[in-house]
N, C-alpha and C positions, 0 to 999 in steps of 0.2 A: 428630408431624411438623407443620411449619409449613404453614399454608394459604397460598395465593397472596397474600392481602391482608396477611399477617403478615411477609412478607419485605421490605417497604419501610419505610424510616425515616419519621418524622413530617414531615421536611422534604424528602421525595423530590421530585425534579424530572426532567423529561425534557430539560433543558438539558445539553448535553455537559459533562462534568467539565472539559475543557480550556478551555472558554470563560470560566471564572471569572477567568482571567488575561488573556486577549485573546479578544475575540469579533468575528466579522465585523460590519461596520457600513457604512452607506451614506453615506460622505462622499467618494465617488470618481465623482461624476457629471460627470466631465470630458466636454467635447464630443468627439464622434467626429471625428477629424481628416479632412480631405478626401483627403490622400494621405500615405503613409508608405513606407519601404523594406520593412518587414515588418509584416504583420498576424498576430497570434497569437490563436487562438480557445481560450479556457479559461485562467482565472487561478488555476491550482493550482501545485503545486511545479514541474511540467514547464514550464508556460507562463511562469512568472516567471523560472526559471533560464535558459530560452531567451532571454527578453527581455533579461535582464541581460547575457548574453554578447554579444548583438548590440549593445546600447548601449555596451558597453565598447569596441567596435570602430567606434564613430561612426555607426552606422545609426540612423535614426529608426524607432521601434517603437510600435505600438498593441496593447495586450492587450484583447481583447473578452470580457467576462464576461456570461453570460446573466442572472445574478442579482447577488449581492454577492460580491466576491472573498473566498475563504476559506470559503464556505458549504458546500462539498463535502468530499470525503474528506480533503483535505490537513490540515484542522484536526480531523478526527474519528478519526484512525487510532490504533493502539495505541502508536505512537511507537518501535517497535523497529527497529533499523538494523543491517544487515550487508552484506557484499559477496559475493554469489555462492551463498549457502546454498540458495536455492530455484531455482537455474538448472537446467532440465531435470528437474524433479521432478513426477511424476504424482500424482494424488490419494491414492494408496496410500503415498506417501513413497518409492517406488522411482524409479530413473532411467528416463528414456525411451530405453532402449537401442535399441529398434527404430525410434524416430522421429528420434533425434539421433545422428549418428555420433560415434565417439570423438574424432576430430580437431575436429569442430565443438564438442563438449562442452568440449574444452580451450580453444578460442578464446572460447567464451561465458564460461568461468570466468576467463580472463585479463582480459577486458574488464570483467567484474563486479568483479574485484579493483581495476581502475583506477577503476571508478565510486565505490568507497568513498573513494579518495583525492580524487576531484573533490568529493564531498560534504563531506569534512572541509575542503578548501581553500576552498570557498564559505563555510562557517561562519566560518573563520578570517579570510579576506580581507575579509569584510564585517562582522566583529565582531558576529556574530549570537549573542545570548545566549538559549539555548533549553534549559538544563539538560542539555546533552549530557554523558553519562558513558560511558566505554568499559568497561563492567562485564562484558562477555561475555554469551553467550546459550547456553541449553541447549535442544537439541531432545530432548524427552522421548519415549522409545520406547513405543509402544502395545503392541507384542508383541515376543517374541524374534525373530520373522522380520524385523521392521523393523530391529532391532539388527544382525542378521547382514547385511542389505543395506547398512546404513550403515557397517559395518566395511570394506566394499569401497569405498564412495563417498568416504570421507574421504581416501583416498590422492590422488585427483584434487583434492579441495578444498584440501588442503595444498600440493600440487605446483603448482597453477595459480591458485588464488584466495587463497593465503596466509592461509587461514582460521584457522590455529592450532587445528585440531580434534583432539580426543582422546576416546576411548571412556570412559564412566563405567559401571561395573558397577551392579547394582541397589543394592548397599550404598554405593558411592561416591555415587550419585545421592541416596540418603537423607540424606547429609551436606549436600547442596546444596538439598534440596527436601523439605519435611515432608509427603510424600504417599507412599503405598504402592501406587499404582495402576499405576505404570510398570515396564517390564521393564529399564530402564537408560536411558542417555542419551548424548548427544554434546555435549561442551562446545566452544563456538566462541569463542576468545579475541578474534578480530577482529570484535567486534560491540558494540553498545551501545544507548543509549536517548536519545531527545530528548523535549522538550515540543513536540508537533506544532503547536499553534496559535502558540506563541511563535516557532518556526522559520519558520512561514508569515509571521508579522508582520515578522520580520527580513528575509526575502526580498522582501516587498512594499516595505518601506522602502528596501532597497538598490536595487531596480528603479526606483522612483520617483525616488530620489536620483540615479540615473544618467540621468534624462531620459525614462524610459519613460512613455507615456501609458496609464493603466489606466482603462478605461471600464466602469463597472458598469451593470447593467440594459440591456445592449446585446446581446441574443441575435441570433445570426447567422441570417438567413433563407436566404441563398444565397451561393455563391461561383462566379463565372463568369469565364472567360477574357476579357481585354480587352487586345488588342494584345499587347505583350510581358509584360504583368502580369495582374492580376486586379481584378475589381470585387467588393467584399464588401458585401452589403446587410445592414444591421442594423435593429433596431427603432427606432434613434435616428439613422438616416441611413446613407449609403453612403460608402465610401472606396475609393481606388485604392491598390494595393500591388504591389511587385515580387515579393514572396514571401508565401506563406500557410503557416502551420504550425498543425496541429490538435493540441491538447493537452487534449482533453476526457475521455479515459479512460472511466470508467463512466457518464459523463453525455453521451456522444456522441449527437447528435440527428438529426432528419430532414433537416437541411441537408447532412449528409454520409452519404447512404444507403449508399454503397459501404463506408464504414468502419463504420457502424452494424451491418452484416451480419457484421462480423468481430470484434466484441467482445460479450461476454455480461455484462450488468450484474447483479450480485448484491449484496445488502445484507449487510454485516458488522455485527453488533450488539455493543455493549459495555455494561458496567456499571462503576460505581465504588462500592465499599462505603462505609459510614460509617467514621469513624476507628476503627481497630482497637485493641483492648486492647494494652497494652505487650508482653505475652508473645507475641501473634501477630505484632506488628510485628517482633519480634526473631527469630522462629522459622520463619515460612513459607518465606521465601527469604533465608536469612541473609546471602548475599553480594550480594543485590539484583540478580541477573541477570534478563534477560528469558527467558521460557519460551514455547516453541512445541511443539506435539505433532506426531506423525507419523500421526495418524488421517487418514482421507479427508476427514471433516468436522472441520476442525482447530479446536482452542481455543488461545488464546494469552493470556498474562497477565504482569503485572509489578507492582511497587509504583508508587505515585504518586511524583513527584520528591522529595517531603518524607518518603517512607517510611511515611506514616500510613494509607494506604488500599491495598487491592488493586484493580487495574484488570483486569477479566476479559472477554475477548471471544471471538467465534466466530460462526458462521452458525447462529443459534438455530433458525431454520426457513427453508424455501425458498419461503415464501408470505408474504403481508402480515401483519404483526403490529403492534399498537400497542406503545408503549414499556414499558408495564407487562407485557404478555404476554411480550415478548422478555426483559425483566428477570427475570421469574419463571423462564423456561427457563434462562437463564444462571446464576441463583442456584442452581438445582438441580444444574447441571453443576459449578459451583464446589464445592458441598458434597460431591458425589461424589468429587472429588479431595481435598478438605480437610474431612472430617467435623467437625473441631474448629471449623469456621466456621458451623455450623448456625444459631447464634443471631445471626450478623452480618447486618445489614440492608443493603439496596441504597439508596444515596442518589441516584445518577444512572443513567439508562439512555438510550442514544442509538444511532444507527446511521449508516453512510455507505455509499455505493455504490462497489464496486470493479469492475474489468473483468477478466473471465477471457478467455482465448483458447483456441482449439481445440487448439493444440499446447502450452499451458501455458507459453509463453515471452513475454517482453516483445518489443515490436517498434518500430523506427523505419523510416520508408520514404517513398516518394513515389508518389502515385497516377498513373494514366495522364494526368491533366490537369496533372501537375507540382506538385500540392499535397503538402507534406511533413506528416508526422505522427509523434507519439510516443505510443504507446498500449499498454495490455494488460499491466499488471504483476502480475496474478493475486493481488492482496492484499498484495504486498510492495513497496510503492511509494515509501516515504520516500526511500531512497537512489536506487533505480532510476529513478523518474520524474524526480527532480532531475537525474540524470545524462543521461537520454535527451533532455530538453529542451536541456541544455547541448550534447550531442553533435550534435543536429540543427543547432543554430546553427553549430557548428564545421564541419560538413560543407558547409553552404551558404557560409560565409565562405571556406572553402578550395577550393570548387568540386569537392568529391569526391562520389561517388555513395553512396547509402545502403548499397549492397552492400559497401562498404569496412569497415563495422561488422559484427561477429558477429551483431548484432541486426537487420541489414538484410534479412533474408529475407522473402518475401511472407507476408502474413497469410492464414490459411486461413478458409474459410467452408464452408457446407453448403447444398445446394439447398433444404432444408426450413426454413432459418433466415433470417428477414427482419429481425431486430433485437429481437424480443420473445421473451424466454426462456420460452416456453410449456412447455418440457420440464423446467425446473429442479425443480419440486416432485417429479416422479417420479424424476428422476436423484438429487436430494438424498436422498430417502427410501431409494433403493437404496444409496447410499453409507453412510447411517447404519446400515442393516441389516447391511451388510458389516462395518462397524466393530464392531458388537455380536457378530456371528458370530466375527470374529477374536479378540475378547477371550474369548469362551466357549471357543474352541479352546485358547487360551493356558492357561486354568484347567484344562481337561480334560487 
């Protein structure tokens, strides 16, 4: 068995794999304008798609980024995209039947289906080259019980989210995936993959080209009412705006305590292997689909856009790890699924912060002070965060209330939660133990 030090390649780096093609850089030190129509906090997918939609309608927009645009989860994700697959899904992979009514589930799925169309139109209309391929996605079933639950779930996914979903038996899954660990799968045809940092770069260029002012190193200190609008204090000056939209997701800070209490930041870790031998490149995922699991503590993986590496992600642990530690954990999980990869080394290891919500649903809305927000995609944010930013802009432009969206319900919090996820190590360990127990019962 390999020791921890032996799982890393000689050229190992903790630089994200995606950054080899485009990496965040600080050439956006634009002055913070004195006044704008809209101030957007957070320069990720949501913030930029929101800004782009406003700018297309002639509004002046400033996007305020605490660090360098693209430094957060938008350029660090697994790059898998779909419309509606994770709507209303609890950590066990089952629907939230008790928390979300059937009619609301249908509404959520319909809007999720629409979100995928918006995502594709943004790429197309702005000529964003990001290695987008519609190769489909497989949800790999951890147990027979998960497969049984999904047999019921795909009825709504196909009816309301146009997912193109169908069940794969264990034998059928083996033709798609060179692993024997799963009980079967669900193939989702309306899904694909992008290069996340190239997608971000394209969105950033489109927003700036439309006249959006993007301000790096401008963390927001406070947002207060000022007449009919707002005064936004940043580390690089203050500005007045008619509207404010918060798009900070897992990086929501102290300037928005009301929202910080409603999102739970969790780090999702990833690795990229060294270049695979030709036989592994051809055999692991022969149709190059994206893969996600139905475990409570999920793993997800895919090939790199050139097909030469496996990119493997998950929540390696629910406490702080350095990148070699998280890389070693993910390598062990990868080999558990693919024993034939025991000698394949890790070349890159990185992580980004996602935002979980207490009802496991994304949200857009408006605070009591009238500040709009798009938050909480629970680790599935490439399409949904892009859509929610766009949707908030549309609601404001059209004068509609957030409640007109299926995602416009109030965000939940808990009296014991103040924005620091003190409970995640215990809760994460509990979920991991439950996953192990489920698998042992499956074998029994």
